C-alpha positions as CSV (number, residue, x, y, z in Angstrom):
1,M,4.9,-8.3,-7.8
2,R,3.3,-10.2,-6.0
3,P,1.2,-8.7,-3.1
4,L,3.1,-8.4,0.2
5,F,-0.4,-7.9,2.7
6,Q,-3.7,-9.2,2.7
7,V,-6.6,-8.0,4.4
8,G,-8.7,-10.9,6.2
9,K,-11.2,-12.1,8.5
10,D,-9.8,-9.6,11.6
11,G,-10.2,-6.2,8.5
12,L,-8.5,-3.7,9.3
13,S,-7.1,-1.7,12.5
14,Q,-4.0,0.5,13.5
15,A,-1.9,-2.7,13.7
16,W,-1.9,-3.9,10.2
17,L,-1.8,-0.2,9.2
18,D,1.8,0.3,11.3
19,Q,2.8,-2.6,9.4
20,I,2.0,-1.2,5.9
21,N,3.8,2.3,6.8
22,E,6.8,0.3,8.2
23,A,6.9,-2.0,4.6
24,I,6.2,1.1,2.3
25,E,9.1,3.2,4.2
26,K,11.6,0.4,2.5
27,R,9.8,-0.3,-0.7
28,E,7.5,2.5,-1.7
29,L,5.7,0.6,-3.7
30,F,3.6,-3.0,-3.0
31,K,0.8,-5.0,-3.7
32,I,-2.4,-5.6,-0.8
33,N,-5.1,-8.5,-1.8
34,L,-7.9,-8.7,-0.1
35,L,-9.5,-12.0,0.0
36,Q,-12.0,-13.8,-0.5
37,N,-13.2,-13.8,3.7
38,T,-13.1,-10.2,4.6
39,M,-15.5,-8.2,5.8
40,V,-14.5,-5.2,4.1
41,D,-14.6,-4.3,0.5
42,E,-11.5,-2.3,-1.4
43,D,-13.2,1.0,-1.4
44,E,-13.4,0.9,2.4
45,V,-10.0,-0.1,2.5
46,I,-8.2,3.0,0.1
47,E,-10.3,5.1,2.3
48,F,-8.8,3.6,5.4
49,I,-5.6,3.5,4.2
50,E,-5.5,7.1,2.8
51,N,-7.3,8.8,5.9
52,N,-5.0,7.3,8.4
53,S,-1.3,7.7,6.5
54,R,0.6,9.2,3.9
55,V,0.2,6.3,1.7
56,T,-1.7,7.0,-1.5
57,V,-3.5,4.2,-3.4
58,V,-2.8,4.3,-7.1
59,Q,-4.3,1.2,-8.5
60,K,-7.0,-1.1,-7.7
61,I,-7.2,-4.7,-10.1
62,G,-10.4,-6.5,-8.7
63,H,-9.2,-7.6,-5.1
64,V,-6.3,-6.4,-5.3
65,L,-4.2,-2.7,-4.1
66,V,-1.2,-1.4,-5.4
67,L,0.1,1.3,-2.9
68,Y,2.6,4.0,-3.2
69,K,4.6,6.5,-1.1
70,Q,7.7,8.2,-0.9
71,A,10.6,6.9,0.9
72,D,11.3,9.6,3.6
73,N,14.7,7.8,3.9
74,K,16.6,8.7,0.4
75,D,18.6,5.3,0.3
76,N,15.4,3.6,0.0
77,R,13.9,5.5,-3.1
78,D,14.4,3.0,-5.5
79,I,11.1,3.7,-7.0
80,S,10.8,7.0,-6.9
81,W,14.0,7.7,-8.2
82,K,13.3,5.8,-11.9
83,V,9.9,7.7,-11.8
84,R,11.4,11.1,-11.9
85,D,14.9,9.6,-14.5
86,L,11.4,8.6,-16.5
87,A,9.9,11.9,-16.3
88,K,12.7,13.9,-18.0
């Protein structure tokens, strides 16, 4: 899985987070990449995302974060259905 979003020199904003929320509703799971020119670190991005949305950062690998949120729309719950089936 390749990163779907990036954090660059513009940093974090509500507009960026709105795009994250819209995309995660359709995919449930994806990666974001922090570029070298960003002025924020991984922990600041994690805090911003988790404090301002229902999205959870489930993994941090270097400058890449993996985000997850179960889709509100049942038709978009491909990942969460697979995880549920694995837990049985």
